[in-house]
N, C-alpha and C positions, 0 to 999 in steps of 0.2 A: 504494500500500500504506500502511496505517496503521502507526503506531509499534508497536502491539501485535503485528501480523502479522510485522513485521520482527524483533521481539524473539523471537518463537517460532521463526522461521526460523533465526536465528542460534543459538539455544539447541539446536536439533535438529542443525544441520549443522556447527557449530564444536566442536572438542574443548575441554574444560574444563582450566584450568591446575591442576596438582597443588598441594595445600595444603602449605605449608612453615611449621612452627611457629617457625622461627628467623628468618623474614623480618622481622618487626617489630623484633626485637632487633638484627639486622644493620643495618637501616636507621637505627635510633636511635643505634647506635654510630658511624655515619659522619657524623652531623649535627654541625655546629660547636657548641662549647660556648656556653651562654647568656652574654650580655654581663653582666658584673657591674655592679651599680648601687651603686658605692661613692662615694668622695670625688671620683673623676675625673668622674663624671657631674654632680656639683654644680659643679665647676670649669667644666665645659663650659657648663652653663646660665648660670652667672654671667658667663662671657665673652660669650655671645650677648646676654644682657640688657644688659650694659655697652655692647656694640657698638651695639645698637639705640638705647639712650638717648643715647649719644654722637653718633650720626648724627642723631638727632632734635634734639639741642641745636644741632648745626652748622646744620641746616636752619632751625630757628627763629631763630637768630642772623642767618643770612644773609637770611632772609625779612624780618626786622625791619629790617635795614640797607637792603634794597631798598625797603621801604615808606617809609623816611625819605629816600631819594635822589630827586633831581629827575627822573632818567630811568633806564630799565631797559635794560641792554645785553644783547646776545646771550650774552656770557660769563656774566652773572648767571643767565640762563635755563638755560644748559648746566650751570652749577654746581648749580643746584637739581635739574635732571633727573638728573644723575649721582648726587647724594646720594640722591635718591628711588629710583633703580634699585638702588644698592648696598644701601639699606635694605630694599628688597623682596627682594633675593636673600638677605640675611642672615635676614630674617624667615621666608622660605619654607624656607631651610635649617634653621632652628630648629624650626618648627612641623610640617612634613611628617613627619619621622621620629617625632615624638611622637604625631601623629594615627594614623599607621600602627601604632604600638605599642598605642595604646589600642584601635584596631579589632581587632587580632589577639588581644587579651586577652579580648574579648567574643565 
């Protein structure tokens, strides 16, 4: 069966739901309030940016120290990997909600 045939079959055999003018108002009243974009959001953004910059500075400093050293130890590699993974988590935690908000606005 094609989609159109199924649509006609369901339309003929299934009862229609009664219309309720209060449905939209009831649903809208149950939704959570919009998140305010006040000073707290700017503090949050500043904290994320500071964390990303601080982690980047730690990684750059340690990377420079490794390049000046005669040998690279496993601890050096693990340190850089841990900084990179924490930096990735912080970055994703910062950018994913912003991208979702931008997508939902359009």
